[in-house]
C-alpha positions as CSV (number, residue, x, y, z in Angstrom):
1,M,-0.2,0.0,0.2
2,E,1.3,3.5,-0.8
3,P,1.6,5.9,2.2
4,D,-1.5,7.9,1.4
5,E,-3.5,4.7,1.2
6,I,-2.0,3.8,4.8
7,K,-3.0,7.2,6.1
8,R,-6.6,7.0,4.6
9,R,-7.4,3.5,5.9
10,I,-5.8,4.7,9.5
11,I,-8.4,7.5,9.6
12,E,-11.3,5.0,8.5
13,L,-10.4,2.8,11.2
14,Q,-9.7,5.5,13.8
15,I,-13.6,6.9,12.8
16,E,-15.0,3.2,13.2
17,H,-13.1,2.7,16.3
18,R,-14.6,6.0,17.7
19,D,-18.2,5.1,16.5
20,L,-17.8,1.7,18.4
21,D,-16.7,3.4,21.4
22,D,-19.7,5.5,21.5
23,A,-22.1,2.3,20.9
24,I,-20.4,0.4,23.7
25,A,-20.7,3.2,26.0
26,R,-24.5,3.5,25.2
27,L,-25.1,-0.2,25.1
28,S,-23.2,-0.2,28.3
29,V,-25.9,1.7,30.5
30,Q,-28.9,0.3,28.8
31,P,-30.7,-2.5,31.3
32,G,-31.2,-5.8,29.8
33,V,-28.2,-5.2,27.3
34,D,-26.9,-8.2,25.1
35,E,-24.0,-9.1,26.7
36,L,-22.6,-11.4,23.7
37,H,-23.1,-8.3,21.2
38,L,-21.4,-6.3,24.0
39,R,-18.3,-8.5,24.1
40,R,-18.2,-9.0,20.0
41,L,-18.2,-5.0,19.9
42,K,-15.5,-4.7,22.4
43,K,-13.4,-7.4,20.4
44,R,-14.0,-5.9,17.1
45,K,-12.7,-2.4,18.8
46,L,-9.6,-4.1,19.9
47,Q,-9.3,-5.8,16.4
48,I,-9.5,-2.1,14.9
49,K,-6.8,-0.9,17.3
50,D,-4.5,-3.4,16.6
51,A,-4.9,-2.7,12.7
52,I,-4.2,0.8,13.5
53,G,-1.0,0.1,14.8
54,L,0.2,-2.3,12.2
55,L,-0.8,0.3,9.7
56,Q,1.1,3.3,11.9
57,A,4.0,0.7,11.9
58,Q,4.3,0.8,8.2
59,L,4.5,4.4,7.9
60,V,7.7,4.5,9.9
61,P,10.7,4.2,7.9
62,D,13.2,1.8,8.5
63,I,16.3,2.9,10.2
64,P,19.7,1.3,9.3
65,A,21.3,-0.4,11.9
């Protein structure tokens, strides 16, 4: 992937991560929340965080030893 594509994908993932954070917060306070659904949202949020980290690592140039 080109650096511009990586940056664009990072932004998309950050937006999705923020949206999931909002959804998790809203669901957490509701009575009778579906715990399985909540866990899946949290798992997806962690997967997105990991993907963002991997993409950010691709943007860092290799430093010769």
